[in-house]
C-alpha positions as CSV (number, residue, x, y, z in Angstrom):
1,M,100.5,11.3,-43.7
2,T,98.3,12.8,-41.0
3,T,94.6,13.6,-41.1
4,R,93.3,16.7,-39.5
5,K,90.1,16.5,-37.5
6,K,87.7,19.3,-37.9
7,A,86.4,21.0,-34.8
8,V,82.8,20.2,-34.0
9,Q,80.8,23.3,-35.0
10,A,77.4,24.2,-33.6
11,K,74.5,24.1,-36.0
12,L,71.4,26.4,-36.2
13,R,68.0,25.5,-37.5
14,I,66.5,28.5,-39.4
15,I,62.8,28.4,-40.0
16,Q,60.9,30.9,-42.3
17,I,57.9,32.2,-40.4
18,A,56.7,35.1,-42.7
19,S,56.5,35.7,-46.4
20,G,59.2,37.5,-48.4
21,I,56.5,39.3,-50.5
22,G,56.7,43.0,-50.2
23,N,60.3,43.1,-49.0
24,Q,63.3,44.5,-50.9
25,E,64.9,42.3,-53.5
26,R,68.1,42.0,-51.4
27,I,66.1,40.5,-48.6
28,K,64.5,38.0,-51.0
29,R,67.9,37.1,-52.3
30,V,69.3,36.4,-48.8
31,L,66.3,34.1,-48.1
32,R,66.4,32.3,-51.4
33,D,70.1,32.1,-52.4
34,G,71.9,32.6,-49.0
35,L,69.8,30.6,-46.6
36,G,68.0,28.3,-49.1
37,L,64.5,29.1,-47.8
38,R,61.6,29.0,-50.2
39,R,58.3,29.2,-48.4
40,I,56.7,29.7,-45.0
41,G,57.4,26.7,-42.7
42,S,60.6,25.6,-44.6
43,S,63.7,25.1,-42.6
44,V,67.4,24.6,-43.1
45,V,70.3,23.6,-40.8
46,L,73.4,25.7,-41.2
47,P,76.7,26.1,-39.3
48,D,76.8,28.7,-36.6
49,N,79.4,31.1,-37.9
50,G,79.7,34.8,-38.7
51,Y,78.6,34.4,-42.3
52,T,75.3,32.7,-41.3
53,R,74.7,35.1,-38.4
54,G,75.1,38.1,-40.8
55,M,72.4,36.7,-43.1
56,I,70.1,36.0,-40.2
57,A,70.5,39.6,-39.0
58,K,69.3,40.9,-42.4
59,V,66.1,38.8,-42.3
60,A,65.5,38.6,-38.6
61,H,61.9,39.8,-39.0
62,I,61.1,36.8,-41.3
63,V,62.9,33.9,-39.7
64,R,63.1,32.1,-36.3
65,V,66.4,30.6,-35.2
66,E,66.9,27.8,-32.8
67,P,69.8,25.4,-32.0
68,A,69.7,22.3,-34.2
69,Q,69.1,18.9,-32.5
70,E,72.0,16.6,-33.4
């Protein structure tokens, strides 16, 4: 029985800097359900992968992205 080690994956801190009010419903859904952001100033740490980068691209005008401090 062997155990597999997962590769260390980079993390991103995503911070909401603007309101979702006035945006399309799909933008609000990405913020709320996809990224888990609720209000201005809230932040989440997510893995740096294509899925996360795609969501960030949709809401780039509302969020700020920086590398997460381990």
